All heavy atoms as an XYZ file, in Angstrom:
845
protein
N       0.860     -1.205      0.006
C      -0.009      0.019     -0.018
C       0.899      1.269     -0.025
O       1.868      1.299      0.786
C      -0.892     -0.073      1.226
C      -1.707      1.134      1.303
S      -3.092      0.620      2.346
C      -3.301      1.825      3.349
N       0.495      2.192     -0.887
C       1.359      3.373     -1.028
C       0.602      4.535     -0.449
O      -0.500      4.840     -0.749
C       1.564      3.648     -2.589
C       2.527      4.701     -2.847
C       2.775      4.731     -4.317
C       3.863      5.714     -4.644
N       4.077      5.870     -6.069
N       1.301      5.243      0.448
C       0.705      6.377      1.117
C       1.241      7.700      0.523
O       2.481      7.851      0.401
C       1.026      6.289      2.627
C       0.556      5.092      3.269
C       0.489      7.569      3.363
C       0.932      4.842      4.693
N       0.341      8.474      0.154
C       0.698      9.782     -0.450
C       0.269     10.868      0.463
O      -0.931     11.138      0.630
C       0.076     10.004     -1.805
C       0.631      9.029     -2.830
C       0.083      9.335     -4.262
O      -0.291     10.518     -4.523
O       0.001      8.486     -5.032
N       1.234     11.635      1.015
C       0.912     12.620      1.926
C       0.677     13.920      1.126
O      -0.169     14.735      1.458
C       2.030     12.880      3.010
C       2.182     11.692      3.932
C       3.437     11.947      4.847
C       0.962     11.446      4.759
N       1.571     14.146      0.186
C       1.431     15.395     -0.601
C       1.127     14.964     -2.067
O       1.938     14.198     -2.632
C       2.730     16.228     -0.542
C       3.093     16.640      0.838
C       4.123     16.062      1.515
C       2.371     17.668      1.475
C       4.468     16.459      2.803
C       2.715     18.083      2.758
C       3.776     17.432      3.393
N       0.148     15.510     -2.518
C      -0.176     15.154     -3.887
C       0.429     16.183     -4.831
O       0.237     17.375     -4.722
C      -1.751     15.212     -4.074
C      -2.237     14.683     -5.332
C      -3.747     14.647     -5.401
C      -4.183     14.036     -6.743
N      -5.626     14.027     -6.834
N       1.274     15.753     -5.698
C       1.995     16.618     -6.658
C       1.487     16.362     -7.999
O       1.424     15.258     -8.546
C       3.536     16.304     -6.640
C       4.103     16.442     -5.142
C       4.268     17.097     -7.640
C       5.487     16.024     -5.041
N       1.002     17.497     -8.664
C       0.583     17.414    -10.017
C       1.788     17.573    -10.961
O       2.602     18.443    -10.768
C      -0.411     18.464    -10.337
C      -1.789     18.230     -9.738
C      -2.775     19.211    -10.190
O      -2.664     19.737    -11.316
O      -3.709     19.443     -9.447
N       1.874     16.790    -11.954
C       2.927     16.868    -12.903
C       2.511     17.338    -14.292
O       3.114     17.113    -15.218
C       3.646     15.500    -13.063
C       4.167     14.975    -11.758
C       4.879     13.715    -12.052
C       5.583     13.258    -10.744
N       6.320     11.975    -10.887
N       1.419     18.164    -14.196
C       0.937     18.719    -15.451
C       1.423     20.138    -15.559
O       0.890     21.136    -15.002
C      -0.558     18.688    -15.403
C      -1.183     19.122    -16.803
O      -0.429     19.284    -17.700
N      -2.478     19.133    -16.877
N       2.550     20.346    -16.266
C       3.123     21.718    -16.396
C       2.701     22.385    -17.715
O       3.192     23.486    -18.060
C       4.666     21.582    -16.309
C       5.175     21.056    -15.046
C       5.734     19.852    -14.980
C       4.924     21.832    -13.864
C       6.225     19.365    -13.824
C       5.378     21.301    -12.666
C       6.006     20.069    -12.636
O       6.477     19.547    -11.393
N       2.014     21.766    -18.535
C       1.621     22.318    -19.832
C       0.540     23.361    -19.749
O      -0.419     23.135    -18.997
C       1.209     21.103    -20.695
C       1.061     21.500    -22.103
C       0.829     20.303    -22.909
N       0.953     20.585    -24.343
C       0.641     19.775    -25.332
N       0.151     18.552    -25.012
N       0.820     20.144    -26.527
N       0.742     24.433    -20.465
C      -0.285     25.502    -20.526
C      -1.394     25.086    -21.464
O      -1.152     24.474    -22.521
C       0.297     26.820    -21.122
C       1.051     27.611    -20.132
C       1.532     28.835    -20.818
C       1.129     30.101    -20.148
N       1.653     31.306    -20.740
N      -2.637     25.451    -21.047
C      -3.687     25.108    -21.922
C      -3.719     26.088    -23.114
O      -4.020     25.698    -24.228
C      -4.970     25.215    -21.132
C      -5.093     24.181    -20.060
C      -6.310     24.323    -19.303
O      -7.220     25.062    -19.643
O      -6.449     23.608    -18.240
N      -3.469     27.374    -22.879
C      -3.464     28.369    -23.910
C      -1.951     28.783    -24.174
O      -1.428     29.509    -23.323
C      -4.331     29.576    -23.501
C      -4.504     30.530    -24.648
O      -4.038     30.239    -25.774
N      -5.171     31.627    -24.387
N      -1.367     28.366    -25.185
C       0.038     28.565    -25.452
C       0.293     29.900    -26.141
O       1.461     30.260    -26.360
C       0.577     27.364    -26.270
C       2.096     27.393    -26.324
C       2.798     27.192    -25.138
C       2.783     27.562    -27.485
C       4.207     27.125    -25.216
C       4.152     27.569    -27.502
C       4.879     27.289    -26.356
N      -0.707     30.640    -26.484
C      -0.486     31.940    -27.144
C      -0.145     33.023    -26.207
O      -0.625     33.110    -25.077
C      -1.763     32.269    -27.945
C      -2.121     31.301    -28.999
C      -3.418     31.673    -29.715
O      -4.008     32.706    -29.382
O      -3.787     30.890    -30.580
N       0.677     33.973    -26.629
C       1.032     35.171    -25.866
C       0.205     36.341    -26.331
O       0.036     36.475    -27.557
C       2.570     35.440    -25.976
C       3.384     34.309    -25.485
C       2.916     36.798    -25.317
C       4.876     34.471    -25.746
N      -0.284     37.109    -25.449
C      -1.103     38.204    -25.804
C      -0.263     39.503    -25.796
O       0.150     40.063    -24.762
C      -2.249     38.454    -24.738
C      -3.211     39.486    -25.170
O      -3.083     40.065    -26.263
N      -4.151     39.767    -24.329
N       0.204     39.909    -27.032
C       1.132     41.103    -27.128
C       0.462     42.378    -26.798
O       1.119     43.417    -26.518
C       1.645     41.066    -28.582
C       0.566     40.376    -29.297
C      -0.014     39.370    -28.349
N      -0.894     42.426    -26.849
C      -1.599     43.695    -26.602
C      -1.302     44.199    -25.201
O      -1.198     45.382    -25.051
N      -1.220     43.331    -24.203
C      -0.957     43.783    -22.858
C       0.467     44.460    -22.756
O       0.625     45.476    -22.155
C      -1.068     42.576    -21.879
C      -2.527     42.070    -21.857
C      -0.664     42.992    -20.459
C      -2.675     40.800    -21.144
N       1.432     43.817    -23.373
C       2.809     44.366    -23.307
C       2.887     45.690    -24.001
O       3.542     46.641    -23.550
C       3.780     43.388    -23.911
C       3.832     42.052    -23.162
C       3.336     40.858    -23.704
C       4.281     41.957    -21.825
C       3.379     39.691    -23.044
C       4.248     40.858    -21.169
C       3.873     39.650    -21.729
O       3.882     38.489    -21.031
N       2.229     45.827    -25.192
C       2.305     47.048    -25.938
C       1.606     48.176    -25.120
O       1.998     49.329    -25.094
C       1.705     46.954    -27.326
C       2.614     46.334    -28.272
C       2.549     45.089    -28.772
C       3.852     46.894    -28.750
N       3.623     44.781    -29.612
C       4.487     45.955    -29.632
C       4.489     48.074    -28.589
C       5.597     46.194    -30.286
C       5.696     48.342    -29.273
C       6.214     47.376    -30.118
N       0.490     47.800    -24.482
C      -0.251     48.845    -23.718
C       0.573     49.337    -22.558
O       0.693     50.484    -22.267
C      -1.576     48.320    -23.171
C      -2.575     48.110    -24.258
C      -3.848     47.581    -23.691
C      -4.904     47.347    -24.875
N      -6.098     46.647    -24.334
N       1.298     48.400    -21.895
C       2.197     48.873    -20.717
C       3.395     49.684    -21.259
O       3.675     50.648    -20.662
C       2.663     47.656    -19.990
O       3.412     46.707    -20.905
C       1.583     46.856    -19.285
N       3.903     49.282    -22.399
C       5.011     50.100    -23.003
C       4.583     51.472    -23.324
O       5.234     52.527    -23.028
C       5.680     49.411    -24.174
C       6.392     48.151    -23.674
C       6.542     50.251    -24.908
C       6.887     47.235    -24.795
N       3.328     51.607    -23.961
C       2.853     52.951    -24.311
C       2.501     53.777    -23.080
O       2.788     54.997    -23.119
C       1.586     52.729    -25.228
C       1.881     52.125    -26.542
S       2.931     53.082    -27.596
C       1.798     54.379    -27.997
N       1.984     53.147    -22.038
C       1.651     53.934    -20.825
C       2.932     54.438    -20.167
O       3.049     55.583    -19.770
C       0.796     53.081    -19.878
C       0.728     53.721    -18.506
C      -0.567     52.814    -20.430
N       3.939     53.494    -20.068
C       5.230     53.906    -19.526
C       5.868     55.054    -20.341
O       6.427     56.032    -19.767
C       6.153     52.793    -19.361
C       5.752     51.723    -18.284
C       6.736     50.526    -18.355
C       5.725     52.327    -16.934
N       5.799     54.950    -21.627
C       6.420     55.983    -22.520
C       5.677     57.325    -22.325
O       6.328     58.422    -22.269
C       6.431     55.590    -23.965
N       4.384     57.264    -22.273
C       3.584     58.490    -22.057
C       3.877     59.101    -20.734
O       4.046     60.314    -20.665
C       2.100     58.195    -22.196
C       1.172     59.324    -21.857
C       1.108     60.299    -22.839
C       0.481     59.459    -20.724
C       0.283     61.460    -22.595
C      -0.274     60.601    -20.487
C      -0.429     61.541    -21.474
N       4.008     58.350    -19.678
C       4.375     58.877    -18.344
C       5.766     59.450    -18.372
O       6.013     60.508    -17.835
C       4.279     57.771    -17.313
C       2.872     57.286    -16.922
C       2.899     56.133    -15.994
C       2.042     58.421    -16.351
N       6.758     58.830    -19.022
C       8.041     59.340    -18.984
C       8.130     60.689    -19.826
O       8.740     61.622    -19.342
C       9.000     58.295    -19.725
N       7.434     60.808    -20.937
C       7.472     61.968    -21.748
C       6.766     63.117    -21.009
O       7.221     64.277    -20.998
C       6.791     61.731    -23.082
C       7.703     60.854    -23.945
C       6.474     63.039    -23.804
C       7.065     60.364    -25.196
N       5.617     62.790    -20.359
C       4.952     63.846    -19.577
C       5.771     64.395    -18.392
O       5.771     65.555    -18.177
C       3.574     63.363    -19.131
O       3.733     62.268    -18.262
N       6.492     63.461    -17.697
C       7.307     63.948    -16.587
C       8.472     64.789    -17.072
O       8.827     65.736    -16.452
C       7.853     62.797    -15.703
O       8.500     61.812    -16.585
C       6.732     62.136    -14.996
N       9.021     64.362    -18.252
C      10.104     65.165    -18.777
C       9.668     66.558    -19.277
O      10.333     67.523    -19.065
C      10.773     64.479    -19.973
C      11.643     63.266    -19.588
C      12.175     62.580    -20.859
C      12.858     63.705    -18.768
N       8.494     66.662    -19.792
C       7.920     67.901    -20.224
C       7.709     68.822    -19.003
O       8.039     69.996    -19.002
C       6.651     67.723    -20.978
C       6.813     67.241    -22.432
C       5.397     66.923    -22.968
C       7.526     68.212    -23.275
N       7.162     68.315    -17.980
C       6.937     69.056    -16.701
C       8.256     69.565    -16.123
O       8.400     70.695    -15.768
C       6.087     68.272    -15.697
C       6.046     68.922    -14.322
C       4.680     68.087    -16.175
N       9.206     68.653    -16.060
C      10.538     69.019    -15.504
C      11.234     70.088    -16.373
O      11.754     71.090    -15.728
C      11.433     67.776    -15.422
C      12.807     68.061    -14.926
C      13.086     68.365    -13.630
C      13.834     68.075    -15.898
C      14.357     68.660    -13.235
C      15.166     68.340    -15.530
C      15.398     68.633    -14.108
N      11.230     69.930    -17.669
C      11.843     70.937    -18.481
C      11.175     72.296    -18.460
O      11.797     73.328    -18.507
C      11.951     70.434    -19.965
O      10.588     70.240    -20.433
N       9.785     72.270    -18.300
C       9.048     73.571    -18.179
C       9.438     74.293    -16.914
O       9.656     75.433    -16.890
C       7.556     73.257    -18.258
C       6.769     74.491    -18.103
C       6.643     75.443    -19.137
C       6.111     74.801    -16.844
C       5.917     76.652    -18.994
C       5.379     75.977    -16.735
C       5.283     76.848    -17.798
O       4.537     78.031    -17.594
N       9.525     73.502    -15.767
C       9.895     74.157    -14.531
C      11.405     74.656    -14.574
O      11.667     75.764    -13.999
C       9.777     73.103    -13.356
C       8.353     72.839    -13.032
O       7.513     73.678    -13.238
N       8.103     71.713    -12.491
N      12.192     73.941    -15.140
C      13.599     74.413    -15.331
C      13.705     75.656    -16.161
O      14.445     76.595    -15.859
C      14.495     73.264    -15.968
C      15.962     73.521    -16.096
C      16.601     73.704    -14.711
C      16.571     72.457    -16.839
N      12.902     75.710    -17.244
C      12.833     76.901    -18.075
C      12.337     78.108    -17.291
O      12.879     79.224    -17.397
C      12.015     76.677    -19.331
C      11.759     77.929    -20.131
C      12.765     78.350    -20.922
C      10.541     78.575    -20.054
C      12.565     79.502    -21.708
C      10.388     79.655    -20.888
C      11.359     80.144    -21.684
N      11.316     77.932    -16.511
C      10.800     79.058    -15.742
C      11.741     79.502    -14.673
O      11.964     80.699    -14.450
C       9.476     78.569    -15.016
C       8.343     78.292    -16.102
C       8.959     79.595    -14.052
C       8.021     79.489    -16.952
N      12.506     78.572    -14.051
C      13.490     78.945    -13.022
C      14.634     79.794    -13.683
O      15.052     80.749    -13.096
C      14.051     77.717    -12.363
C      13.070     77.127    -11.341
C      13.614     75.868    -10.744
O      14.677     75.425    -11.028
N      12.813     75.267     -9.839
N      15.100     79.320    -14.765
C      16.291     80.025    -15.484
C      15.803     81.314    -15.971
O      16.537     82.328    -16.114
C      16.847     79.173    -16.583
O      15.815     78.775    -17.548
C      17.580     77.993    -16.012
N      14.505     81.442    -16.366
C      13.965     82.709    -16.928
C      13.840     83.763    -15.815
O      13.895     84.976    -16.087
C      12.593     82.495    -17.597
C      12.283     83.522    -18.515
O      13.107     84.342    -18.963
N      11.003     83.574    -18.937
N      13.645     83.345    -14.612
C      13.473     84.318    -13.429
C      14.809     84.870    -12.911
O      14.770     85.804    -12.219
C      12.728     83.589    -12.286
C      11.273     83.341    -12.536
C      10.631     82.677    -11.332
C       9.190     82.425    -11.635
N       8.651     81.689    -10.484
N      15.919     84.232    -13.252
C      17.176     84.652    -12.752
C      17.561     85.997    -13.207
O      17.192     86.448    -14.287
C      18.313     83.678    -13.158
C      18.198     82.318    -12.428
C      19.262     81.383    -12.818
O      20.155     81.772    -13.581
O      19.217     80.182    -12.410
N      18.271     86.768    -12.358
C      18.694     88.157    -12.648
C      19.848     88.068    -13.588
O      20.890     87.495    -13.427
C      19.145     88.798    -11.337
C      19.295     90.332    -11.512
O      19.016     90.798    -12.589
N      19.728     90.985    -10.464
N      19.680     88.877    -14.747
C      20.712     88.877    -15.749
C      21.398     90.253    -15.836
O      22.077     90.539    -16.809
C      20.159     88.516    -17.128
O      19.087     89.390    -17.408
C      19.616     87.080    -17.129
N      21.141     91.151    -14.893
C      21.748     92.526    -14.952
C      23.148     92.468    -14.489
O      23.803     93.551    -14.471
C      20.904     93.442    -14.104
O      20.942     93.083    -12.745
N      23.742     91.398    -14.074
C      25.129     91.359    -13.559
C      26.075     91.564    -14.726
O      27.205     92.031    -14.520
C      25.356     90.015    -12.854
C      26.791     89.869    -12.392
C      24.362     89.832    -11.701
N      25.696     91.256    -15.991
C      26.606     91.363    -17.068
C      26.998     92.836    -17.344
O      28.071     93.011    -17.841
C      25.852     90.798    -18.290
C      26.683     90.879    -19.606
C      25.499     89.367    -18.078
N      26.218     93.778    -17.088
C      26.449     95.209    -17.369
C      27.584     95.762    -16.554
O      28.189     96.790    -16.917
N      27.989     95.206    -15.456
C      29.038     95.773    -14.564
C      30.435     95.369    -15.075
O      30.696     94.218    -15.409
C      28.879     95.260    -13.101
C      27.577     95.728    -12.506
C      27.524     95.232    -11.056
C      26.268     95.690    -10.400
N      26.163     95.213     -9.069
N      31.382     96.345    -15.168
C      32.724     96.040    -15.526
C      33.670     96.866    -14.553
O      33.359     97.920    -14.112
C      33.037     96.564    -16.966
C      32.452     95.567    -18.030
C      33.063     95.938    -19.351
C      32.684     94.953    -20.459
N      33.142     95.295    -21.648
N      34.782     96.270    -14.291
C      35.755     96.953    -13.464
C      36.739     97.713    -14.281
O      37.020     97.370    -15.461
C      36.521     95.876    -12.617
C      35.588     95.193    -11.586
O      34.619     95.875    -11.236
O      35.941     94.093    -11.204
N      37.308     98.711    -13.747
C      38.365     99.518    -14.440
C      39.588     98.717    -14.592
O      40.325     98.883    -15.621
C      38.634    100.852    -13.720
C      37.465    101.793    -13.841
O      36.690    101.739    -14.777
N      37.334    102.728    -12.841
N      39.914     97.878    -13.646
C      41.087     97.017    -13.720
C      40.992     96.075    -14.993
O      42.023     95.938    -15.654
C      41.215     96.174    -12.484
C      41.468     96.978    -11.234
C      41.570     96.114    -10.005
C      41.725     96.966     -8.743
N      41.769     96.034     -7.566
N      39.907     95.520    -15.214
C      39.750     94.638    -16.324
C      39.873     95.411    -17.646
O      40.451     94.900    -18.625
C      38.395     93.863    -16.276
C      38.354     92.865    -15.220
O      39.360     92.412    -14.746
N      37.163     92.523    -14.779
N      39.298     96.615    -17.661
C      39.408     97.477    -18.917
C      40.918     97.775    -19.159
O      41.341     97.752    -20.354
C      38.558     98.679    -18.713
C      37.065     98.444    -18.831
C      36.244     99.684    -18.578
O      36.844    100.836    -18.561
O      35.037     99.575    -18.476
N      41.617     98.128    -18.100
C      43.057     98.511    -18.309
C      43.810     97.249    -18.737
O      44.684     97.449    -19.655
C      43.579     99.022    -16.999
C      43.037    100.413    -16.643
O      42.535    101.128    -17.469
N      43.053    100.708    -15.302
N      43.554     96.080    -18.259
C      44.257     94.973    -18.627
C      43.975     94.632    -20.111
O      44.903     94.215    -20.871
C      43.915     93.762    -17.756
C      44.456     93.831    -16.362
C      44.075     92.635    -15.523
C      44.560     92.708    -14.114
N      44.163     91.606    -13.317
N      42.723     94.759    -20.510
C      42.347     94.525    -21.887
C      42.997     95.489    -22.857
O      43.473     95.141    -23.902
C      40.832     94.550    -22.023
C      40.120     93.385    -21.388
C      38.595     93.577    -21.491
O      38.083     94.446    -22.162
O      37.851     92.734    -20.894
N      43.089     96.703    -22.445
C      43.675     97.767    -23.257
C      45.185     97.430    -23.401
O      45.784     97.575    -24.468
C      43.518     99.159    -22.696
C      42.150     99.646    -22.856
C      41.994    101.083    -22.285
C      40.512    101.534    -22.368
N      40.372    102.887    -21.763
N      45.836     97.019    -22.324
C      47.276     96.668    -22.371
C      47.523     95.477    -23.307
O      48.463     95.441    -24.093
C      47.782     96.363    -20.995
C      47.914     97.605    -20.136
C      48.398     97.229    -18.713
O      48.887     96.098    -18.486
O      48.240     98.078    -17.789
N      46.658     94.489    -23.211
C      46.772     93.346    -24.087
C      46.635     93.683    -25.517
O      47.393     93.229    -26.431
C      45.708     92.263    -23.750
C      46.083     91.511    -22.435
C      45.028     90.441    -22.122
C      45.270     89.730    -20.819
N      44.302     88.741    -20.596
N      45.663     94.529    -25.890
C      45.451     95.006    -27.242
C      46.621     95.776    -27.729
O      47.078     95.650    -28.914
C      44.142     95.799    -27.359
C      42.950     94.835    -27.063
C      44.010     96.423    -28.686
C      41.636     95.566    -26.962
N      47.166     96.692    -26.856
C      48.293     97.517    -27.221
C      49.538     96.634    -27.486
O      50.220     96.856    -28.467
C      48.587     98.533    -26.099
C      49.614     99.492    -26.382
C      49.789    100.494    -25.259
C      50.852    101.509    -25.568
N      51.043    102.441    -24.422
N      49.762     95.619    -26.625
C      50.901     94.655    -26.891
C      50.765     93.902    -28.168
O      51.697     93.715    -28.901
C      51.005     93.729    -25.682
C      51.494     94.375    -24.402
O      52.063     95.541    -24.428
N      51.240     93.823    -23.268
N      49.545     93.493    -28.448
C      49.323     92.765    -29.664
C      49.550     93.671    -30.931
O      50.157     93.253    -31.910
C      47.835     92.188    -29.738
N      49.075     94.909    -30.864
C      49.327     95.824    -31.983
C      50.795     96.147    -32.183
O      51.292     96.198    -33.304
C      48.535     97.159    -31.740
C      47.019     97.003    -31.865
C      46.370     98.359    -31.475
C      46.660     96.638    -33.288
N      51.569     96.273    -31.100
C      53.004     96.524    -31.178
C      53.693     95.262    -31.811
O      54.555     95.386    -32.694
C      53.588     96.766    -29.820
C      53.245     98.100    -29.234
C      53.781     98.398    -27.868
O      54.432     97.455    -27.323
O      53.473     99.333    -27.249
N      53.244     94.083    -31.398
C      53.882     92.886    -31.884
C      53.664     92.755    -33.433
O      54.610     92.476    -34.168
C      53.276     91.677    -31.178
C      53.667     90.273    -31.791
C      54.945     89.784    -31.539
C      52.841     89.593    -32.534
C      55.415     88.619    -32.116
C      53.220     88.367    -33.093
C      54.452     87.867    -32.828
O      54.811     86.734    -33.402
N      52.413     93.012    -33.834
C      52.180     92.921    -35.277
C      52.785     94.027    -36.061
O      53.159     93.843    -37.252
C      50.644     92.876    -35.558
C      50.016     91.519    -35.169
C      49.163     91.395    -34.174
C      50.418     90.365    -35.869
C      48.592     90.251    -33.831
C      49.841     89.192    -35.552
C      48.953     89.029    -34.484
N      52.962     95.232    -35.513
C      53.606     96.263    -36.220
C      55.135     95.932    -36.411
O      55.714     96.245    -37.447
C      53.447     97.593    -35.467
O      54.098     97.591    -34.243
N      55.734     95.351    -35.388
C      57.161     94.883    -35.469
C      57.285     93.832    -36.563
O      58.260     93.800    -37.334
C      57.662     94.355    -34.127
C      57.858     95.481    -33.118
C      58.251     94.896    -31.727
O      58.613     93.684    -31.680
O      58.208     95.663    -30.795
N      56.314     92.876    -36.575
C      56.345     91.852    -37.615
C      56.260     92.381    -39.007
O      56.871     91.978    -39.946
C      55.262     90.806    -37.372
C      55.340     89.976    -36.160
C      56.194     88.756    -36.365
N      55.950     87.965    -37.492
C      55.238     86.842    -37.486
N      54.835     86.307    -36.352
N      55.051     86.173    -38.548
N      55.347     93.408    -39.146
C      55.197     94.113    -40.458
C      56.520     94.764    -40.868
O      56.898     94.662    -42.063
C      54.072     95.070    -40.383
C      53.761     95.741    -41.684
C      52.613     96.710    -41.609
O      52.220     97.114    -40.517
O      52.124     97.169    -42.648
N      57.190     95.433    -39.995
C      58.475     96.104    -40.309
C      59.505     95.086    -40.707
O      60.196     95.292    -41.700
C      58.958     96.850    -39.104
C      58.132     98.101    -38.774
C      58.687     98.804    -37.488
C      57.844     99.979    -37.139
N      58.220    100.574    -35.837
N      59.577     93.958    -39.990
C      60.508     92.904    -40.348
C      60.226     92.276    -41.720
O      61.201     92.070    -42.533
C      60.540     91.769    -39.302
C      61.154     92.183    -38.022
C      61.165     90.988    -37.041
C      61.774     91.355    -35.725
N      61.742     90.248    -34.769
N      58.956     92.106    -42.027
C      58.631     91.528    -43.342
C      58.942     92.472    -44.483
O      59.408     92.084    -45.542
C      57.163     91.085    -43.411
O      56.295     92.240    -43.185
N      58.691     93.815    -44.254
C      59.062     94.797    -45.239
C      60.596     94.839    -45.482
O      61.098     94.893    -46.613
C      58.532     96.214    -44.824
C      57.004     96.169    -44.983
C      59.098     97.297    -45.670
C      56.305     97.408    -44.397
N      61.346     94.730    -44.409
C      62.806     94.759    -44.514
C      63.254     93.523    -45.300
O      64.196     93.643    -46.153
C      63.487     94.754    -43.127
C      63.344     96.032    -42.407
C      63.981     95.943    -41.034
O      64.531     94.904    -40.706
O      63.803     96.951    -40.257
N      62.706     92.433    -45.010
C      63.084     91.157    -45.742
C      62.773     91.264    -47.281
O      63.520     90.880    -48.092
C      62.371     89.927    -45.091
C      62.978     89.646    -43.748
C      62.569     88.689    -45.983
C      62.243     88.603    -42.924
N      61.623     91.853    -47.562
C      61.229     91.937    -48.971
C      62.094     92.966    -49.713
O      62.403     92.822    -50.918
C      59.711     92.382    -49.057
C      58.729     91.337    -48.701
C      57.238     91.927    -48.645
C      58.808     90.132    -49.643
N      62.512     94.013    -49.060
C      63.292     95.049    -49.681
C      64.795     94.830    -49.657
O      65.568     95.494    -50.369
C      63.093     96.350    -49.036
C      61.654     96.893    -49.327
O      60.991     96.501    -50.272
N      61.106     97.708    -48.456
N      65.263     93.853    -48.940
C      66.746     93.558    -48.863
C      67.213     92.897    -50.137
O      66.465     92.050    -50.723
C      67.068     92.739    -47.680
O      66.515     91.398    -47.740
N      68.389     93.177    -50.629
C      68.930     92.496    -51.879
C      69.339     91.118    -51.545
O      69.683     90.786    -50.440
C      70.054     93.408    -52.325
C      70.454     94.018    -51.021
C      69.309     94.205    -50.186
N      69.283     90.270    -52.517
C      69.672     88.948    -52.379
C      71.169     88.811    -52.476
O      71.810     89.346    -53.431
C      69.022     88.016    -53.531
C      69.437     86.562    -53.346
C      67.498     88.213    -53.481
N      71.914     88.231    -51.427
C      73.320     88.278    -51.482
C      73.857     87.312    -52.604
O      74.954     87.576    -53.135
C      73.696     87.665    -50.146
C      72.496     86.919    -49.657
C      71.311     87.560    -50.274
N      73.173     86.304    -53.002
C      73.666     85.406    -54.056
C      72.782     85.608    -55.294
O      71.669     85.471    -55.217
C      73.630     83.966    -53.564
C      74.459     83.703    -52.353
C      74.113     83.060    -54.725
C      74.358     82.289    -51.773
N      73.496     85.947    -56.360
C      72.735     86.034    -57.597
C      72.569     84.655    -58.072
O      73.192     83.726    -57.662
C      73.669     86.900    -58.625
C      72.799     87.144    -59.931
C      74.045     88.192    -58.019
N      71.634     84.482    -59.005
C      71.251     83.187    -59.457
C      72.514     82.281    -59.762
O      73.330     82.609    -60.577
C      70.374     83.319    -60.775
C      69.770     82.057    -61.131
O      69.707     81.138    -60.345
O      69.223     82.041    -62.300
N      72.637     81.148    -58.998
C      73.821     80.323    -59.181
C      73.843     79.532    -60.472
O      74.867     79.022    -60.935
C      73.745     79.370    -57.998
C      72.347     79.350    -57.524
C      71.748     80.660    -57.938
N      72.746     79.505    -61.174
C      72.697     78.725    -62.463
C      73.408     79.512    -63.574
O      73.714     78.970    -64.618
C      71.295     78.377    -62.795
O      70.588     79.540    -63.036
N      73.637     80.800    -63.282
C      74.303     81.589    -64.399
C      75.777     81.384    -64.451
O      76.628     81.240    -63.818
C      73.934     83.044    -64.203
C      72.462     83.409    -64.438
C      72.245     84.848    -64.091
C      72.024     83.064    -65.813
């Protein structure tokens, strides 16, 4: 006589073997819609916050910065004027060796 305390079913086969893709597509569409809507709300709030910031700080300049900029411009102009003088001297100087093929 065989005593069975726990009855185990060995029927693992599905009755309906088809997959319903409509459920998966609906969940994907809902998740995409939620993600897009949250991104739109976040970007709108970020835009409003950056739009409210004070931008009048750009108008202020220090005299020290202006003097430094003027000095840099003056040094650059001197450098290029010296380069121009050197190039004119080089163009106007005679060639020490006349054509060696002659």
